[in-house]
C-alpha positions as CSV (number, residue, x, y, z in Angstrom):
1,X,-109.6,-14.7,-9.1
2,X,-107.3,-13.5,-6.4
3,X,-108.3,-9.7,-7.0
4,X,-111.8,-11.0,-6.2
5,X,-110.8,-12.9,-3.4
6,X,-108.0,-10.6,-2.0
7,X,-108.8,-7.2,-3.2
8,X,-112.3,-6.9,-2.6
9,X,-111.1,-6.8,0.7
10,X,-108.6,-4.3,1.2
11,X,-108.5,-0.9,2.5
12,X,-107.5,-0.1,-0.5
13,X,-110.3,-1.5,-2.6
14,X,-111.6,1.6,-5.3
15,X,-108.0,3.3,-4.5
16,X,-104.7,3.2,-5.7
17,X,-102.7,0.6,-4.0
18,X,-98.7,0.0,-3.5
19,X,-98.7,-2.8,-5.9
20,X,-101.9,-1.3,-8.1
21,X,-104.8,-3.8,-7.8
22,X,-107.3,-1.2,-5.9
23,X,-108.6,0.5,-8.4
24,X,-108.8,-2.8,-10.9
25,X,-110.6,-5.2,-8.6
26,X,-113.1,-2.3,-8.1
27,X,-113.8,-1.8,-11.5
28,X,-114.7,-5.5,-11.7
29,X,-116.2,-6.4,-8.5
30,X,-118.2,-5.7,-5.3
31,X,-116.3,-4.5,-2.3
32,X,-116.2,-7.1,0.7
33,X,-115.7,-6.8,3.9
34,X,-112.2,-5.6,5.1
35,X,-112.2,-7.4,9.0
36,X,-112.4,-10.6,6.6
37,X,-109.1,-10.0,5.1
38,X,-106.8,-12.0,6.9
39,X,-108.9,-15.3,6.3
40,X,-109.8,-15.0,2.8
41,X,-109.4,-18.1,1.3
42,X,-107.0,-15.8,-1.4
43,X,-104.5,-15.0,1.0
44,X,-104.0,-18.3,1.4
45,X,-103.9,-19.4,-2.7
46,X,-101.8,-15.7,-3.3
47,X,-97.9,-17.4,-2.4
48,X,-99.1,-20.7,-4.1
49,X,-100.2,-19.3,-7.2
50,X,-97.1,-16.4,-7.4
51,X,-95.1,-19.8,-6.4
52,X,-96.1,-21.7,-9.2
53,X,-96.2,-18.5,-11.3
54,X,-92.4,-18.3,-10.7
55,X,-91.5,-21.7,-10.9
56,X,-93.2,-23.2,-13.7
57,X,-91.6,-20.9,-16.4
58,X,-88.5,-21.5,-14.7
59,X,-89.0,-25.3,-15.0
60,X,-89.7,-24.9,-18.5
61,X,-86.9,-22.8,-19.9
62,X,-84.5,-25.2,-17.8
63,X,-86.1,-28.4,-19.7
64,X,-85.6,-26.5,-22.9
65,X,-82.4,-26.0,-22.5
66,X,-81.0,-29.7,-21.8
67,X,-83.1,-30.0,-24.7
68,X,-81.7,-27.9,-26.8
69,X,-78.5,-25.4,-25.3
70,X,-78.9,-22.2,-27.1
71,X,-77.7,-18.1,-25.9
72,X,-81.5,-16.9,-25.8
73,X,-82.7,-19.7,-23.3
74,X,-80.1,-18.6,-21.0
75,X,-81.0,-15.1,-21.2
76,X,-84.4,-15.9,-21.0
77,X,-83.8,-18.0,-17.7
78,X,-81.3,-15.1,-16.2
79,X,-83.9,-13.0,-17.1
80,X,-86.8,-14.9,-14.9
81,X,-84.4,-15.1,-12.2
82,X,-83.8,-11.7,-11.5
83,X,-87.5,-10.3,-12.8
84,X,-88.6,-13.2,-9.7
85,X,-85.6,-11.9,-7.0
86,X,-87.1,-8.8,-7.3
87,X,-90.5,-8.9,-7.7
88,X,-90.9,-11.6,-4.8
89,X,-88.1,-10.1,-2.7
90,X,-86.4,-6.6,-3.1
91,X,-89.8,-4.9,-4.4
92,X,-92.1,-6.5,-1.9
93,X,-90.3,-5.4,1.3
94,X,-91.1,-1.5,-0.1
95,X,-94.3,-2.1,-1.4
96,X,-95.1,-4.4,2.5
97,X,-93.8,-1.0,4.3
98,X,-96.0,1.2,3.0
99,X,-98.8,-0.7,2.7
100,X,-102.1,0.2,5.6
101,X,-103.0,-3.7,5.5
102,X,-99.6,-4.9,6.4
103,X,-100.7,-5.4,10.5
104,X,-103.1,-7.7,9.2
105,X,-101.4,-9.7,5.9
106,X,-100.1,-13.0,6.8
107,X,-98.4,-12.3,3.4
108,X,-96.5,-9.1,5.0
109,X,-92.7,-9.7,3.7
110,X,-91.7,-6.4,6.8
111,X,-91.6,-7.2,10.5
112,X,-95.2,-6.4,12.2
113,X,-94.5,-3.0,13.7
């Protein structure tokens, strides 16, 4: 859904983008208006969606650990935390620096230049 709401209005529609969704969205959906990118409901839904995709598995693993504590669950929890920090902060800054939409993207992780 986010690919339709966001990627169809992006500069990278049909191209290789820093995140990788431009080519896929072009295969699935018609191109939208690039000028509507920052007003797209998808831009507002993305942080909520990705936040839930991070928090729900973390909460489930913690609840599962409370019910039955075993080492593999700790490993899964640590892996989820490392992946979340890397993709949500470290990788995102580099990706946003390269992105041509960074000046209009409300979710840009770098200072707008």
